[in-house]
N, C-alpha and C positions, 0 to 999 in steps of 0.2 A: 517406456519410462521405467527406470529402476527405482524402486522404493526401498528405503532402509528403515530400521526401527528409529533412527535418529530424525527421520522426516516427520514423525509424529510421536515425539517423546513426551513423557510427563515429568514435571518437576517433583522434588521429593516432599514438599510440604506446602501448606496454605501460606505460610510466611514467605516462602520462596516465590509463590505466585503473586503475592502482594507486592513484593520487591520488583518482580518482573513487570507487572502492569505499570508500576510507577515509572520504571525505566523507559518502557516503550512510549508512554504518554509524554514523558519529559523530552525524550530524544526527537520525536516527530515534531513536537512544538518548536524545539530549537532549530530543527531543519527548516521549518516554514520561515522563521525569522531570518535565518542565514541565506535562504534562497533570495529573499528580498534585498538584504544588505549587500550581497555579492553580485546582484543583478544577473543571476543565472537564468532568469525568466523575464519576459517582458511583463508589463503591468497587467495586461489582460490574462496572460498565461498564469500569472501568479494568483489571480482571483480563482481560476479553475483549479490550480494546484492545491490551494488552501481548502477548497470545497471537497475535493477528493480525499485529502488527508483528514478532514473533519469526519467524513463518512467512515474512514478507516478507524479513527480513534473512537468514534461512537460505537462501532461494532465491537471493538476490543473491550471497551468499558462494559458493554452489554454481556460479553462473555464473563467478565469479572463478577458481575452481579449474579449471573446464572449459576456459576460454579462455586460461589463464595463459601457456602456451608454444606456443599454436597460432598459427602465422604466417599461415595461410590464411584464418582466420575470426576475427571479433571480435564482441563483444556489441553489439547495436544499442540506442541510447538515444534517447529522444524529447527533443529540445532545445527544444521549443516548449511552454511552459506545463505542463511536467511535471518533467523532470529525472530521471525513473525509466526503467528499461529498457522497450523496446517490448513490448507484451503477448505477442507471438509468442515472445519469449525464454522466458517461463514455460511456454508450450505445448511448445516444443522440449525443455525440461528434462523435463517430465512424460512426454512420448512417448519421449524418449531413455532414461529410467530404466526404462521398461516393458520394454526390451530389455537390461536390465542383465546378466543371466546370459550372454546371447549375446556381449556385448562382452567380459566378463571372461574368457571361454574363449578369445577371440582374442588377448588381451594377453599380452605377455611375462611370465613368472612373476616375482614379487618377488625371489626368490633369485637368479635369473639376472641381473636388472637390478642388484641390489646388488653382485654380483661384478664386473660390467662397470664400475660406478661406482668401486669400490675400485681396480680395475686401472688405470683412466684417471687417477684422482687420485694414487694412491700410487706406481705403477710408471712410468707414462708422464708423470706430472707435467703433465697437460693438463687444460683445463677440460672439463666435460661438454657434449656437443653439445645444441643446443636440441631436436632431434628426440628424444633420449633423455630430456630433462627433461619433454617433452610426454608421453612414455610413462609416466613416473613420476606426473605429474599426473593422467593418465587412470586409473591404478590407484587413486589416492587418491579421485578423483571417483566411480568406479563401485563402489568398496568401501564408502565411508563415507556417501555421500549417499542419503537414503531418500526414495522417491517420495511417501510419505504426508505428508511435511512440506513439500512444495513448495506455494507459494502459487498455488492454481489460480485460474481466472477467476471462480469462485464458491466460497466456503467457508461452510458452514452451521454455526452454533453450536447448542448444546443449548437445550431449553426448561427453564426453571427457575422455581421459585417467586419471585415478585418481591420484592426487598429493600425495595420501596416499595409496600406494599399499598394506601396511600391513592391511588396512581395507578392500579394495576390488580393483578390477582391473579398474573399470570404475566409472564415476559419471555423474549425470545429475541434472538439477535444473528446477524448474517451479514456477510460481507465480499465485495466483488467488485472486480475490476480492470477499469475501464471501457476498452473498446477504442478509443473515439474520443478520450479524453483521455490514455490511458496513465498513469492515476493510480489508486491504491488508495482505496476508500471503505469505511468501517466503519459498520454500521447497528445500531440497537437498536429493538425494538418491545415495548411493554408492552401486555398485552391481558387481557381477561376471556374466559372460555370457558363456553359454554352446554352443559355436560356434566360428567362426573366428572373425567376426566384427559386433558389435551390430548396427553400423550405417547403415548396409545393411538392417536391420529390423527396422530402426528407426520409420517408419510410424506406424507400429503395436505397438511399445513401446510407442510412443507419444499418440496414440489413447487410449491405456489402462490407461495411466496416466490421460488424460483429463476426461475419464469416471469415474475413481475411486478416483481421488484425487483433485477435483476442488472445494471442500468445506470443512469447518471445521468439523472434526469428530474425534473419538478416533483414536490415531495414530496407535495402533496395528491393528485396523479394516482396516485402509487405507493400511497399509503395507501388511496385509494378502490378501486383494483384488488385489493388484498389483502382489503379488507372485502367486496367483491362475490364474490370467489372462495371465501371461507371463511365460510359462513353461521353456523357455530357460534363463530367467533372474532370478538371485538369489540375491535378495536384502540383504545387510549385515548391512546397517546403514541408518536410515532415520532421518532427522532433519527438524523441522518446526518452523518458526519464525512468531509470531503473532505481527503485528505492531499496537500498540494502546491499549486502547484509549488515545487520547490526551486530558488531563484534562486542561480546560481553562475557561475563563469568560463566554463563550457561552454555556458551557455544562449544561445539565439539567437532570442528572441521580442521582441515589442513591449511586453511588460509594463513598467509604469513602474518597479517595484522592480528588475527585471532590468536595465533600461536604466541606472538610476542606479548600480547596483553595478558594471556593466561599465565605465561611463564613469569612475568613481572608481578602478577597478583600472588602467585605461589611463593615468590621470594619476598613478598611484602614491600616491594619497591613502589608499588602504587596501590591505592585502596581498592577494596572489593567491588565498589560500585563504578569503577573505571570502565569506559566504553569508547568505541569509535564507530562512526556511521559511514559506510561507503555509499557512493552515489555515482551513477554513470549516465551521461547524456549523449545520445547519438543524434546526429543531424544529417539531413540529406536535402540537397537543393537540385532543382531542375536547371540544366544548362541550356537546353534547346528542346525542340519538338521534332517528331518525324511521323509520317503517315504509313499505315500498314493495312493490308487487306485488298480486296478486289476493287474494281472501278466503281461498282455500285454500293459497296459497303466499306468505305475507308474509315479508319478510326485514327484519331490523333493520339500519339503516346508521348510521354516525356522521356527525354534522354537525361539520365541522372548522373550527377558528378560523383566524386569520391565521398564515402561516408566519413563524416567527422566524428571521431570517438573521443570523448573526454571523460576522464576519471577524476573524482574528487574524494577527499576524506575529511570528515568533520570529527574533531576530538578535543577534549579539554587540554589545557596547556601541558600538563605533566605527561600525558599520553603522546602528544606531539613530540616532545623532547625524546621520549622513549623510542618512537618510530624513526626519528632522525638518527639516533644512535645505533639502533638494531636493524633497521630495514631501509637503508638509504636508497637501495635499488627500487623499492616500491615508491618512495617519495619522488624519485626522478621521473617516474612515468606519469605522475599526476599532471593535470592541466594547469594547476596553480598550487602553491604551497598549501599544506593542510590548513583548513579553516577552523579557527578556534571557537569552541562552544563552551558553555558553562559546565561546571561540575554538577553531577547529580546531587 
């Protein structure tokens, strides 16, 4: 993996971070709404999709509070084909919160800090010092942020009865944050099970998914690895959603959409807060089965069809017009015309 300084870049000011956080929160929420309106996911998939996005937004909000008044350190963002925080930020959060009680015991008490704030504001008529505001933000962070809700590098969903029995009998989902792209991915697998209840073997199933499907790779390679590692699981349909990149004023990559937006912002053709959100959905279905192995240890494998790759772009009206004018070749490759979202 080649890492560049732009994979973990810092923004220039707290005001820029405030703007960045507002943009990520707004665009991901817009994405959730449009996923439902455009029916890019089934009803059950959408429930899981929203839960994973909520974990992502919760984690990024926790980062905002953590770094709000910290002059010595800032959140690192990947400005190349991502627009999301560097994956290490999520790990720092998770490890940080493991020592929550230790940090809380070291912090100034809420009552003491409140008295100091009131004395400074009411009696001295002075603004609160940044160091004191950082102490207050730290109390909020360590008191309210829960470690179990942090978007980890790999998040496993439950095994449920499939809402589409014509595809397969069961379904499960998982999400991962790819360390080479610094982007979140959300996956679904529909499968049959050669046994009574897959939940009784869920530890083995979850372990195989974590080992074989926790990073971006060819979907057929991922599906085959799961099929091979789990003899009793027969995957029938696998779907992977790649969230991003988020094209915005902070991005510094060679992506055609990013370049077009940055160029138009520089010329003041579109406002500074203009953005576009790319989305990729890959799908793979089993067409038949075949057996492999010796007479005494045969295993059933899936014969996979062609990977269906679909690209989407979500953007406000003016950005969509811009893309039609400047990058028609990009628009032509999309699964459907650009999906309109609200202005920030």
